[in-house]
C-alpha beads as a LAMMPS data file, in Angstrom:
LAMMPS data file: protein, C-alpha beads

204 atoms
203 bonds

1 atom types
1 bond types

-500.0 500.0 xlo xhi
-500.0 500.0 ylo yhi
-500.0 500.0 zlo zhi

Masses

1 110.0

Atoms # bond

1 1 1 -0.032 0.020 0.025
2 1 1 1.061 3.537 -0.696
3 1 1 0.100 6.758 1.176
4 1 1 -2.007 7.711 -1.909
5 1 1 -4.259 4.770 -1.208
6 1 1 -5.394 5.885 2.205
7 1 1 -4.882 9.694 2.335
8 1 1 -7.765 12.094 2.459
9 1 1 -8.302 15.441 0.714
10 1 1 -6.913 18.378 2.778
11 1 1 -10.372 19.536 4.005
12 1 1 -9.131 22.592 5.807
13 1 1 -5.878 24.656 5.662
14 1 1 -4.472 27.614 7.278
15 1 1 -2.371 30.514 5.891
16 1 1 0.644 32.120 7.654
17 1 1 -1.472 35.089 8.538
18 1 1 -4.396 33.090 9.939
19 1 1 -5.069 34.283 13.516
20 1 1 -4.347 31.622 16.230
21 1 1 -7.915 31.804 17.576
22 1 1 -9.379 31.295 14.148
23 1 1 -7.062 28.261 13.615
24 1 1 -8.272 26.836 16.898
25 1 1 -11.813 27.241 15.651
26 1 1 -10.933 25.321 12.514
27 1 1 -9.597 22.392 14.475
28 1 1 -12.779 22.258 16.544
29 1 1 -15.200 22.679 13.665
30 1 1 -13.553 20.050 11.438
31 1 1 -12.581 17.637 14.245
32 1 1 -8.918 17.429 13.329
33 1 1 -5.802 17.643 15.372
34 1 1 -3.511 19.570 13.035
35 1 1 -3.643 22.047 10.171
36 1 1 -1.357 22.235 7.170
37 1 1 -0.184 25.777 6.526
38 1 1 0.085 26.805 2.834
39 1 1 0.958 29.802 0.837
40 1 1 -1.151 31.445 -1.896
41 1 1 -0.092 28.749 -4.375
42 1 1 -0.886 25.790 -1.996
43 1 1 2.771 25.164 -1.398
44 1 1 3.269 23.649 2.034
45 1 1 4.945 25.920 4.634
46 1 1 4.502 23.478 7.462
47 1 1 1.915 22.334 10.020
48 1 1 0.398 23.488 13.311
49 1 1 -1.004 21.107 15.885
50 1 1 -3.337 21.452 18.790
51 1 1 -0.376 21.567 21.163
52 1 1 1.274 24.255 18.999
53 1 1 -1.808 26.458 19.346
54 1 1 -2.296 26.089 23.086
55 1 1 1.328 26.527 24.188
56 1 1 1.673 29.563 26.550
57 1 1 -1.986 30.532 26.038
58 1 1 -3.349 29.881 29.512
59 1 1 -2.333 31.877 32.528
60 1 1 -2.370 30.421 35.961
61 1 1 -5.612 30.885 37.834
62 1 1 -4.967 33.956 40.046
63 1 1 -7.436 32.711 42.651
64 1 1 -5.129 29.853 43.618
65 1 1 -1.632 31.158 42.703
66 1 1 -1.326 34.067 45.121
67 1 1 -2.610 36.824 42.874
68 1 1 -2.156 37.796 39.219
69 1 1 1.211 37.099 37.627
70 1 1 3.161 39.665 35.642
71 1 1 2.611 39.119 31.959
72 1 1 5.646 38.678 29.786
73 1 1 5.712 38.879 25.996
74 1 1 2.315 38.125 24.414
75 1 1 2.133 34.775 22.654
76 1 1 2.250 34.678 18.864
77 1 1 -0.920 35.981 17.259
78 1 1 -0.806 34.273 13.875
79 1 1 -0.221 30.725 12.687
80 1 1 2.939 31.540 10.723
81 1 1 4.806 32.117 14.032
82 1 1 3.849 28.597 15.305
83 1 1 4.660 26.436 12.282
84 1 1 6.205 23.169 13.411
85 1 1 9.471 22.307 11.578
86 1 1 9.193 18.620 12.472
87 1 1 7.214 17.376 9.436
88 1 1 7.812 18.861 5.941
89 1 1 5.442 16.519 4.156
90 1 1 5.477 13.016 2.755
91 1 1 5.269 11.861 -0.869
92 1 1 2.004 10.154 -1.937
93 1 1 4.058 7.210 -3.291
94 1 1 5.610 6.492 0.073
95 1 1 5.048 2.967 1.329
96 1 1 2.545 2.854 4.258
97 1 1 5.117 0.961 6.362
98 1 1 7.388 4.017 6.143
99 1 1 4.466 6.291 7.086
100 1 1 3.796 4.297 10.260
101 1 1 7.521 4.630 11.142
102 1 1 7.330 8.450 10.714
103 1 1 4.188 8.726 12.865
104 1 1 5.752 6.654 15.605
105 1 1 9.191 8.245 15.519
106 1 1 7.984 11.820 15.247
107 1 1 5.102 11.187 17.670
108 1 1 2.611 13.016 15.479
109 1 1 -1.000 12.074 14.568
110 1 1 -0.996 13.417 11.007
111 1 1 1.299 14.226 8.135
112 1 1 0.687 16.507 5.096
113 1 1 0.994 14.756 1.746
114 1 1 2.996 16.776 -0.757
115 1 1 3.575 16.295 -4.503
116 1 1 5.945 18.641 -6.333
117 1 1 5.860 21.042 -3.362
118 1 1 2.057 21.369 -3.290
119 1 1 -0.253 19.973 -0.659
120 1 1 -2.397 17.198 -2.116
121 1 1 -3.753 15.482 0.957
122 1 1 -3.472 14.660 4.683
123 1 1 -2.924 11.219 6.251
124 1 1 -3.528 10.402 9.883
125 1 1 -3.343 7.579 12.329
126 1 1 -7.164 7.430 12.031
127 1 1 -6.787 6.766 8.344
128 1 1 -4.551 3.819 9.110
129 1 1 -6.992 2.462 11.773
130 1 1 -9.960 2.891 9.377
131 1 1 -8.004 0.866 6.760
132 1 1 -7.105 -1.788 9.297
133 1 1 -10.807 -2.135 10.266
134 1 1 -12.046 -2.824 6.767
135 1 1 -14.497 -5.756 6.643
136 1 1 -12.968 -9.104 5.521
137 1 1 -15.760 -9.704 3.009
138 1 1 -15.147 -6.330 1.448
139 1 1 -11.389 -7.101 1.201
140 1 1 -12.167 -10.467 -0.459
141 1 1 -14.374 -8.768 -3.019
142 1 1 -11.596 -6.166 -3.755
143 1 1 -9.037 -8.841 -4.183
144 1 1 -11.290 -10.977 -6.476
145 1 1 -11.930 -7.906 -8.654
146 1 1 -8.231 -7.336 -9.066
147 1 1 -7.571 -10.947 -9.782
148 1 1 -10.250 -11.105 -12.403
149 1 1 -7.815 -9.411 -14.786
150 1 1 -5.333 -12.270 -14.324
151 1 1 -6.852 -15.350 -15.907
152 1 1 -10.558 -14.425 -15.452
153 1 1 -12.894 -14.332 -12.445
154 1 1 -13.426 -18.113 -12.293
155 1 1 -9.746 -18.928 -11.800
156 1 1 -9.322 -17.658 -8.243
157 1 1 -10.986 -18.516 -4.915
158 1 1 -10.409 -15.888 -2.206
159 1 1 -11.115 -16.004 1.512
160 1 1 -9.997 -13.327 4.034
161 1 1 -9.782 -13.895 7.753
162 1 1 -8.674 -11.127 10.087
163 1 1 -7.044 -9.307 7.206
164 1 1 -5.104 -12.331 5.976
165 1 1 -6.059 -13.517 2.467
166 1 1 -6.002 -17.112 1.289
167 1 1 -6.030 -17.367 -2.508
168 1 1 -6.480 -20.688 -4.296
169 1 1 -5.440 -20.847 -7.991
170 1 1 -7.426 -23.174 -10.148
171 1 1 -4.442 -23.496 -12.461
172 1 1 -0.732 -24.137 -11.556
173 1 1 1.314 -21.125 -12.489
174 1 1 3.934 -20.007 -9.892
175 1 1 4.440 -16.778 -11.781
176 1 1 0.698 -15.869 -11.799
177 1 1 0.385 -16.796 -8.116
178 1 1 3.192 -14.368 -7.329
179 1 1 1.337 -11.619 -9.253
180 1 1 -1.849 -12.602 -7.348
181 1 1 -0.101 -12.204 -4.001
182 1 1 1.325 -8.826 -4.967
183 1 1 -2.117 -7.621 -6.117
184 1 1 -3.815 -8.864 -2.948
185 1 1 -1.252 -7.305 -0.586
186 1 1 -1.728 -3.908 -2.324
187 1 1 -5.452 -3.853 -1.323
188 1 1 -5.874 -1.417 1.569
189 1 1 -6.514 -3.442 4.730
190 1 1 -4.975 -6.633 3.646
191 1 1 -2.202 -7.582 6.043
192 1 1 -0.715 -10.479 4.096
193 1 1 -1.739 -12.978 1.384
194 1 1 -1.015 -16.650 0.778
195 1 1 -1.544 -18.112 -2.634
196 1 1 -1.562 -21.777 -3.493
197 1 1 -2.565 -24.106 -6.375
198 1 1 -5.853 -26.033 -6.138
199 1 1 -3.869 -29.262 -6.529
200 1 1 -1.802 -28.484 -3.489
201 1 1 -4.979 -27.796 -1.470
202 1 1 -6.383 -31.159 -2.518
203 1 1 -3.238 -33.052 -1.491
204 1 1 -3.323 -31.583 2.018

Bonds

1 1 1 2
2 1 2 3
3 1 3 4
4 1 4 5
5 1 5 6
6 1 6 7
7 1 7 8
8 1 8 9
9 1 9 10
10 1 10 11
11 1 11 12
12 1 12 13
13 1 13 14
14 1 14 15
15 1 15 16
16 1 16 17
17 1 17 18
18 1 18 19
19 1 19 20
20 1 20 21
21 1 21 22
22 1 22 23
23 1 23 24
24 1 24 25
25 1 25 26
26 1 26 27
27 1 27 28
28 1 28 29
29 1 29 30
30 1 30 31
31 1 31 32
32 1 32 33
33 1 33 34
34 1 34 35
35 1 35 36
36 1 36 37
37 1 37 38
38 1 38 39
39 1 39 40
40 1 40 41
41 1 41 42
42 1 42 43
43 1 43 44
44 1 44 45
45 1 45 46
46 1 46 47
47 1 47 48
48 1 48 49
49 1 49 50
50 1 50 51
51 1 51 52
52 1 52 53
53 1 53 54
54 1 54 55
55 1 55 56
56 1 56 57
57 1 57 58
58 1 58 59
59 1 59 60
60 1 60 61
61 1 61 62
62 1 62 63
63 1 63 64
64 1 64 65
65 1 65 66
66 1 66 67
67 1 67 68
68 1 68 69
69 1 69 70
70 1 70 71
71 1 71 72
72 1 72 73
73 1 73 74
74 1 74 75
75 1 75 76
76 1 76 77
77 1 77 78
78 1 78 79
79 1 79 80
80 1 80 81
81 1 81 82
82 1 82 83
83 1 83 84
84 1 84 85
85 1 85 86
86 1 86 87
87 1 87 88
88 1 88 89
89 1 89 90
90 1 90 91
91 1 91 92
92 1 92 93
93 1 93 94
94 1 94 95
95 1 95 96
96 1 96 97
97 1 97 98
98 1 98 99
99 1 99 100
100 1 100 101
101 1 101 102
102 1 102 103
103 1 103 104
104 1 104 105
105 1 105 106
106 1 106 107
107 1 107 108
108 1 108 109
109 1 109 110
110 1 110 111
111 1 111 112
112 1 112 113
113 1 113 114
114 1 114 115
115 1 115 116
116 1 116 117
117 1 117 118
118 1 118 119
119 1 119 120
120 1 120 121
121 1 121 122
122 1 122 123
123 1 123 124
124 1 124 125
125 1 125 126
126 1 126 127
127 1 127 128
128 1 128 129
129 1 129 130
130 1 130 131
131 1 131 132
132 1 132 133
133 1 133 134
134 1 134 135
135 1 135 136
136 1 136 137
137 1 137 138
138 1 138 139
139 1 139 140
140 1 140 141
141 1 141 142
142 1 142 143
143 1 143 144
144 1 144 145
145 1 145 146
146 1 146 147
147 1 147 148
148 1 148 149
149 1 149 150
150 1 150 151
151 1 151 152
152 1 152 153
153 1 153 154
154 1 154 155
155 1 155 156
156 1 156 157
157 1 157 158
158 1 158 159
159 1 159 160
160 1 160 161
161 1 161 162
162 1 162 163
163 1 163 164
164 1 164 165
165 1 165 166
166 1 166 167
167 1 167 168
168 1 168 169
169 1 169 170
170 1 170 171
171 1 171 172
172 1 172 173
173 1 173 174
174 1 174 175
175 1 175 176
176 1 176 177
177 1 177 178
178 1 178 179
179 1 179 180
180 1 180 181
181 1 181 182
182 1 182 183
183 1 183 184
184 1 184 185
185 1 185 186
186 1 186 187
187 1 187 188
188 1 188 189
189 1 189 190
190 1 190 191
191 1 191 192
192 1 192 193
193 1 193 194
194 1 194 195
195 1 195 196
196 1 196 197
197 1 197 198
198 1 198 199
199 1 199 200
200 1 200 201
201 1 201 202
202 1 202 203
203 1 203 204
């Protein structure tokens, strides 16, 4: 699987001059945890997260801290002053395995998807979980559709259990079975695929 297979359209974006309060409202309204920040040509400048927006925003409660504190410098007023340098974007052709590694190593929930410098999507941990949760019957249908172009729809028998596909080939072509496994494992939600010839099944 590639990032392109699971990413979503960038539903909401911020500009460098977007006020912080307005950006916070966007996060709440759209139910997201981060906003990509783009320029006038949709080129990615960076990303701001929930934690970027709330940092240094809340004073201590003066009722319990011995009186009002002296205020220092005011916090940044626009998104451009809060852009996180951690993630610069990921290519849509990146393997999903590498995406998972980035999310875990950077400890982020979402990554902008960038093609030729321009924002083309967003991918989140929720997108990965949604893919993982796809119904086994739906996965089997998707695999069968792809395999119908390799020897016809009657050639292959497909079953999926907990994301693992078992494919039985009515013929006996090791090369075609390799192709079948590759096609099956490219279906979003398929964890792995095993392909065997019908004759082998009968001998077991």
